[in-house]
Every structure is written in C-alpha cells, then in structure tokens.
N, CA, C and O atoms as CSV, one atom per row, in Angstrom:
chain,resi,resn,atom,element,x,y,z
A,1,UNK,N,N,0.864,-1.079,0.232
A,1,UNK,CA,C,0.059,0.125,-0.075
A,1,UNK,C,C,0.952,1.160,-0.192
A,1,UNK,O,O,2.086,0.971,0.247
A,2,UNK,N,N,0.644,2.342,-0.753
A,2,UNK,CA,C,1.501,3.506,-0.713
A,2,UNK,C,C,0.951,4.462,-0.274
A,2,UNK,O,O,-0.175,4.802,-0.640
A,3,UNK,N,N,1.678,5.110,0.642
A,3,UNK,CA,C,1.191,6.320,1.618
A,3,UNK,C,C,1.649,7.503,1.009
A,3,UNK,O,O,2.763,7.581,0.491
A,4,UNK,N,N,0.747,8.531,1.053
A,4,UNK,CA,C,0.821,9.822,0.560
A,4,UNK,C,C,1.127,10.721,1.649
A,4,UNK,O,O,0.801,10.610,2.831
A,5,UNK,N,N,1.773,11.594,1.105
A,5,UNK,CA,C,2.569,12.437,2.309
A,5,UNK,C,C,1.653,13.769,2.006
A,5,UNK,O,O,1.295,14.044,0.861
A,6,UNK,N,N,1.331,14.519,3.085
A,6,UNK,CA,C,0.462,15.260,2.879
A,6,UNK,C,C,1.401,16.856,3.097
A,6,UNK,O,O,2.257,16.779,3.978
A,7,UNK,N,N,1.339,17.652,2.683
A,7,UNK,CA,C,2.438,19.155,2.712
A,7,UNK,C,C,1.830,19.814,3.918
A,7,UNK,O,O,0.637,20.005,4.152
A,8,UNK,N,N,2.982,20.152,4.704
A,8,UNK,CA,C,2.875,21.078,5.885
A,8,UNK,C,C,2.477,22.608,5.231
A,8,UNK,O,O,2.697,23.019,4.092
A,9,UNK,N,N,1.943,23.158,6.151
A,9,UNK,CA,C,1.653,24.711,5.903
A,9,UNK,C,C,2.362,25.489,5.024
A,9,UNK,O,O,1.924,26.135,4.072
A,10,UNK,N,N,3.864,25.344,5.542
A,10,UNK,CA,C,4.857,26.189,5.044
A,10,UNK,C,C,5.061,25.622,3.698
A,10,UNK,O,O,5.299,26.467,2.835
A,11,UNK,N,N,5.022,24.306,3.285
A,11,UNK,CA,C,5.365,23.908,2.147
A,11,UNK,C,C,4.435,24.002,0.951
A,11,UNK,O,O,4.697,23.711,-0.217
A,12,UNK,N,N,3.091,24.548,1.554
A,12,UNK,CA,C,2.107,24.748,0.558
A,12,UNK,C,C,2.240,26.052,0.250
A,12,UNK,O,O,1.959,26.370,-0.906
A,13,UNK,N,N,2.764,27.266,1.341
A,13,UNK,CA,C,3.237,28.667,1.060
A,13,UNK,C,C,4.021,28.572,0.078
A,13,UNK,O,O,3.707,29.242,-0.905
A,14,UNK,N,N,5.219,27.774,-0.002
A,14,UNK,CA,C,6.451,27.746,-0.751
A,14,UNK,C,C,5.821,27.197,-2.176
A,14,UNK,O,O,6.152,27.814,-3.188
A,15,UNK,N,N,5.002,26.159,-2.295
A,15,UNK,CA,C,4.590,25.899,-3.438
A,15,UNK,C,C,3.748,27.103,-4.172
A,15,UNK,O,O,4.249,27.580,-5.191
A,16,UNK,N,N,2.833,27.479,-3.829
A,16,UNK,CA,C,2.306,28.705,-3.937
A,16,UNK,C,C,3.083,29.782,-4.492
A,16,UNK,O,O,2.619,30.489,-5.386
A,17,UNK,N,N,4.473,29.987,-3.921
A,17,UNK,CA,C,5.219,31.256,-4.029
A,17,UNK,C,C,5.828,30.997,-5.609
A,17,UNK,O,O,6.027,31.896,-6.426
A,18,UNK,N,N,6.064,29.591,-5.822
A,18,UNK,CA,C,6.711,29.130,-6.700
A,18,UNK,C,C,6.133,28.967,-8.161
A,18,UNK,O,O,6.752,28.937,-9.224
A,19,UNK,N,N,4.763,28.867,-7.919
A,19,UNK,CA,C,3.806,28.767,-9.086
A,19,UNK,C,C,3.577,30.352,-9.344
A,19,UNK,O,O,3.560,30.689,-10.528
A,20,UNK,N,N,3.380,31.469,-8.259
A,20,UNK,CA,C,3.281,32.590,-8.759
A,20,UNK,C,C,4.450,33.277,-9.609
A,20,UNK,O,O,4.266,34.158,-10.450
A,21,UNK,N,N,5.918,32.622,-9.180
A,21,UNK,CA,C,6.920,32.578,-10.136
A,21,UNK,C,C,7.003,32.418,-11.198
A,21,UNK,O,O,7.485,33.158,-12.055
A,22,UNK,N,N,6.430,31.175,-11.311
A,22,UNK,CA,C,6.220,30.907,-12.778
A,22,UNK,C,C,5.107,31.311,-13.482
A,22,UNK,O,O,4.962,30.764,-14.575
A,23,UNK,N,N,4.407,32.000,-13.199
A,23,UNK,CA,C,3.200,32.613,-13.958
A,23,UNK,C,C,3.830,34.210,-14.180
A,23,UNK,O,O,3.493,34.846,-15.178
A,24,UNK,N,N,4.685,34.740,-13.257
A,24,UNK,CA,C,5.032,35.803,-13.629
A,24,UNK,C,C,5.960,35.722,-15.193
A,24,UNK,O,O,5.788,36.455,-16.167
A,25,UNK,N,N,7.072,34.474,-15.038
A,25,UNK,CA,C,8.106,34.165,-15.750
A,25,UNK,C,C,7.435,33.997,-16.987
A,25,UNK,O,O,7.929,34.510,-17.991
A,26,UNK,N,N,6.296,33.300,-17.066
A,26,UNK,CA,C,5.513,32.460,-18.034
A,26,UNK,C,C,4.963,33.946,-18.912
A,26,UNK,O,O,5.073,33.982,-20.137
A,27,UNK,N,N,4.444,34.986,-18.227
A,27,UNK,CA,C,3.844,36.367,-18.665
A,27,UNK,C,C,5.124,37.059,-19.263
A,27,UNK,O,O,4.857,37.543,-20.363
A,28,UNK,N,N,6.264,37.232,-18.932
A,28,UNK,CA,C,7.190,37.850,-19.364
A,28,UNK,C,C,7.943,37.313,-20.825
A,28,UNK,O,O,8.352,38.031,-21.738
A,29,UNK,N,N,7.983,35.811,-20.734
A,29,UNK,CA,C,8.201,35.024,-21.993
A,29,UNK,C,C,7.254,35.414,-23.205
A,29,UNK,O,O,7.603,35.743,-24.339
A,30,UNK,N,N,5.985,35.298,-22.697
A,30,UNK,CA,C,5.173,35.633,-23.592
A,30,UNK,C,C,4.943,36.771,-24.107
A,30,UNK,O,O,4.573,36.784,-25.281
A,31,UNK,N,N,5.096,38.037,-23.383
A,31,UNK,CA,C,5.548,38.968,-23.868
A,31,UNK,C,C,6.694,39.738,-24.628
A,31,UNK,O,O,6.661,40.764,-25.307
A,32,UNK,N,N,7.682,38.919,-24.294
A,32,UNK,CA,C,8.695,38.948,-25.077
A,32,UNK,C,C,8.548,38.222,-26.852
A,32,UNK,O,O,8.905,38.689,-27.934
A,33,UNK,N,N,8.114,37.392,-26.622
A,33,UNK,CA,C,7.620,36.731,-28.047
A,33,UNK,C,C,6.528,37.196,-28.636
A,33,UNK,O,O,6.515,36.848,-29.816
A,34,UNK,N,N,5.502,37.903,-28.301
A,34,UNK,CA,C,4.601,38.721,-28.713
A,34,UNK,C,C,5.277,40.164,-29.468
A,34,UNK,O,O,4.965,40.639,-30.560
A,35,UNK,N,N,6.124,40.577,-28.653
A,35,UNK,CA,C,6.824,41.508,-29.044
A,35,UNK,C,C,7.858,41.727,-30.100
A,35,UNK,O,O,8.178,42.774,-30.663
A,36,UNK,N,N,8.346,40.418,-30.256
A,36,UNK,CA,C,9.226,39.904,-31.537
A,36,UNK,C,C,8.493,40.074,-32.512
A,36,UNK,O,O,8.670,40.993,-33.311
A,37,UNK,N,N,7.408,39.078,-32.614
A,37,UNK,CA,C,6.274,38.878,-33.651
A,37,UNK,C,C,5.823,40.071,-34.107
A,37,UNK,O,O,5.881,40.391,-35.294
A,38,UNK,N,N,5.408,40.703,-33.308
A,38,UNK,CA,C,4.770,42.397,-33.791
A,38,UNK,C,C,5.984,42.892,-34.591
A,38,UNK,O,O,5.940,43.181,-35.787
A,39,UNK,N,N,6.980,42.954,-33.875
A,39,UNK,CA,C,8.291,43.790,-34.778
A,39,UNK,C,C,8.252,43.262,-36.035
A,39,UNK,O,O,7.993,43.992,-36.992
A,40,UNK,N,N,8.557,41.657,-36.220
A,40,UNK,CA,C,8.869,41.128,-37.366
A,40,UNK,C,C,7.795,41.608,-38.637
A,40,UNK,O,O,8.142,41.899,-39.782
A,41,UNK,N,N,6.496,41.602,-38.130
A,41,UNK,CA,C,5.314,41.695,-38.877
A,41,UNK,C,C,5.161,43.141,-39.454
A,41,UNK,O,O,4.799,43.371,-40.608
A,42,UNK,N,N,5.566,44.353,-38.265
A,42,UNK,CA,C,5.639,45.684,-38.572
A,42,UNK,C,C,6.724,46.001,-39.583
A,42,UNK,O,O,6.661,46.880,-40.443
A,43,UNK,N,N,7.691,45.195,-39.370
A,43,UNK,CA,C,8.771,45.690,-40.627
A,43,UNK,C,C,8.866,45.035,-41.945
A,43,UNK,O,O,9.795,45.118,-42.748
A,44,UNK,N,N,7.454,44.185,-42.078
A,44,UNK,CA,C,7.117,43.573,-43.228
A,44,UNK,C,C,8.059,41.922,-43.553
A,44,UNK,O,O,7.808,41.205,-44.521
A,45,UNK,N,N,9.125,41.611,-42.503
A,45,UNK,CA,C,9.707,40.578,-42.467
A,45,UNK,C,C,8.778,39.238,-42.540
A,45,UNK,O,O,9.047,38.423,-43.422
A,46,UNK,N,N,7.924,39.031,-41.837
A,46,UNK,CA,C,7.038,38.009,-41.761
A,46,UNK,C,C,5.441,38.769,-42.041
A,46,UNK,O,O,5.235,39.983,-42.072
A,47,UNK,N,N,4.493,37.750,-42.213
A,47,UNK,CA,C,3.026,37.919,-42.132
A,47,UNK,C,C,2.409,37.500,-41.312
A,47,UNK,O,O,2.898,36.422,-40.972
A,48,UNK,N,N,1.286,37.817,-40.579
A,48,UNK,CA,C,0.298,37.212,-39.878
A,48,UNK,C,C,0.260,35.974,-39.967
A,48,UNK,O,O,0.406,35.206,-39.015
A,49,UNK,N,N,0.050,35.642,-41.172
A,49,UNK,CA,C,-0.675,34.208,-41.620
A,49,UNK,C,C,0.436,33.465,-41.564
A,49,UNK,O,O,0.366,32.377,-40.992
A,50,UNK,N,N,1.624,33.879,-42.117
A,50,UNK,CA,C,2.969,32.901,-42.096
A,50,UNK,C,C,3.184,32.721,-40.349
A,50,UNK,O,O,3.534,31.620,-39.922
A,51,UNK,N,N,3.001,33.616,-39.611
A,51,UNK,CA,C,3.084,33.001,-37.996
A,51,UNK,C,C,2.044,32.214,-37.825
A,51,UNK,O,O,2.227,31.069,-37.413
A,52,UNK,N,N,0.772,32.684,-38.110
A,52,UNK,CA,C,-0.416,31.476,-38.015
A,52,UNK,C,C,0.029,30.173,-38.359
A,52,UNK,O,O,0.202,29.211,-37.612
A,53,UNK,N,N,0.238,30.288,-39.918
A,53,UNK,CA,C,0.446,28.910,-40.316
A,53,UNK,C,C,1.371,28.092,-39.508
A,53,UNK,O,O,0.981,27.100,-38.891
A,54,UNK,N,N,2.695,28.535,-39.507
A,54,UNK,CA,C,3.512,27.943,-38.682
A,54,UNK,C,C,3.252,27.514,-37.211
A,54,UNK,O,O,3.596,26.429,-36.744
A,55,UNK,N,N,2.773,28.239,-36.716
A,55,UNK,CA,C,2.120,28.199,-35.257
A,55,UNK,C,C,1.050,26.817,-35.546
A,55,UNK,O,O,1.386,25.802,-34.935
A,56,UNK,N,N,0.281,26.748,-36.086
A,56,UNK,CA,C,-0.701,25.586,-36.593
A,56,UNK,C,C,0.265,24.322,-36.976
A,56,UNK,O,O,-0.131,23.165,-36.830
A,57,UNK,N,N,1.570,24.643,-37.480
A,57,UNK,CA,C,2.293,23.238,-38.082
A,57,UNK,C,C,3.120,22.856,-36.373
A,57,UNK,O,O,3.468,21.788,-35.869
A,58,UNK,N,N,3.179,24.090,-35.951
A,58,UNK,CA,C,4.106,23.148,-34.778
A,58,UNK,C,C,3.320,22.561,-33.773
A,58,UNK,O,O,3.577,21.524,-33.162
A,59,UNK,N,N,2.270,23.351,-33.635
A,59,UNK,CA,C,1.137,22.534,-32.744
A,59,UNK,C,C,0.740,21.340,-33.384
A,59,UNK,O,O,0.930,20.366,-32.655
A,60,UNK,N,N,0.326,21.103,-34.329
A,60,UNK,CA,C,0.263,19.537,-34.885
A,60,UNK,C,C,1.051,18.654,-34.410
A,60,UNK,O,O,0.616,17.512,-34.261
A,61,UNK,N,N,2.249,18.934,-34.098
A,61,UNK,CA,C,3.332,18.048,-33.404
A,61,UNK,C,C,3.002,17.858,-32.275
A,61,UNK,O,O,3.460,16.758,-31.967
A,62,UNK,N,N,2.453,18.294,-31.434
A,62,UNK,CA,C,1.839,17.757,-30.033
A,62,UNK,C,C,0.614,17.462,-30.163
A,62,UNK,O,O,0.121,17.127,-29.086
A,63,UNK,N,N,-0.195,17.440,-31.147
A,63,UNK,CA,C,-1.496,16.640,-31.015
A,63,UNK,C,C,-1.389,14.973,-30.648
A,63,UNK,O,O,-2.392,14.326,-30.347
A,64,UNK,N,N,-0.225,14.466,-30.708
A,64,UNK,CA,C,0.080,13.186,-30.169
A,64,UNK,C,C,1.421,13.068,-29.543
A,64,UNK,O,O,2.401,12.561,-30.089
A,65,UNK,N,N,1.374,13.682,-28.110
A,65,UNK,CA,C,2.485,13.913,-27.251
A,65,UNK,C,C,3.602,12.383,-27.356
A,65,UNK,O,O,3.116,11.265,-27.180
A,66,UNK,N,N,4.697,12.529,-27.577
A,66,UNK,CA,C,5.737,11.450,-27.496
A,66,UNK,C,C,5.398,10.366,-26.073
A,66,UNK,O,O,5.715,9.183,-26.195
A,67,UNK,N,N,4.886,10.742,-25.035
A,67,UNK,CA,C,4.555,10.025,-23.983
A,67,UNK,C,C,3.436,9.997,-23.534
A,67,UNK,O,O,2.607,10.863,-23.811
A,68,UNK,N,N,3.187,8.942,-22.715
A,68,UNK,CA,C,1.574,8.760,-22.327
A,68,UNK,C,C,0.882,9.878,-21.507
A,68,UNK,O,O,1.703,10.255,-20.672
A,69,UNK,N,N,-0.087,10.456,-21.406
A,69,UNK,CA,C,-0.763,11.222,-20.694
A,69,UNK,C,C,-1.417,10.893,-19.445
A,69,UNK,O,O,-1.964,9.791,-19.485
A,70,UNK,N,N,-1.503,11.377,-18.591
A,70,UNK,CA,C,-2.063,10.611,-17.602
A,70,UNK,C,C,-3.572,11.334,-17.175
A,70,UNK,O,O,-4.274,10.828,-16.300
C-alpha cells in the first residue's frame, strides 16, 4: 500500500510562491515573444498568416505527445 505525504502549511506557501513565480516568468516570456512577432510583422519580414500557419504546423506535432498522458 502506497502512503501519500501531506504538505505542511509552510510547504504549501512555498509551492504557491513558486507557482506565482512561474506565472510571472510565463507572462514575461509571452510578452517578449509577442513583441518580437509584432516587430517582425511591422517591418514586413513576416506576415501574420505566416506566423499563424507555422504555429499551427508546430502545434500539430503536439497533437500526439511522445509520452503517455495521465
């Protein structure tokens, strides 16, 4: 029989803080990527259609993850 360990209140606080840090990092990364895409489109280097097409292509690779999902 497998025992599950419960978190202490302080461990839960630390986990929540880590999650908040990850959320902030995700926001900064998304902002940076959006800025780069906007600049490339504004300069005429890429079109929105090209970006959307490539995003769909890359997303199709993730349609079937290489590992089992639980």
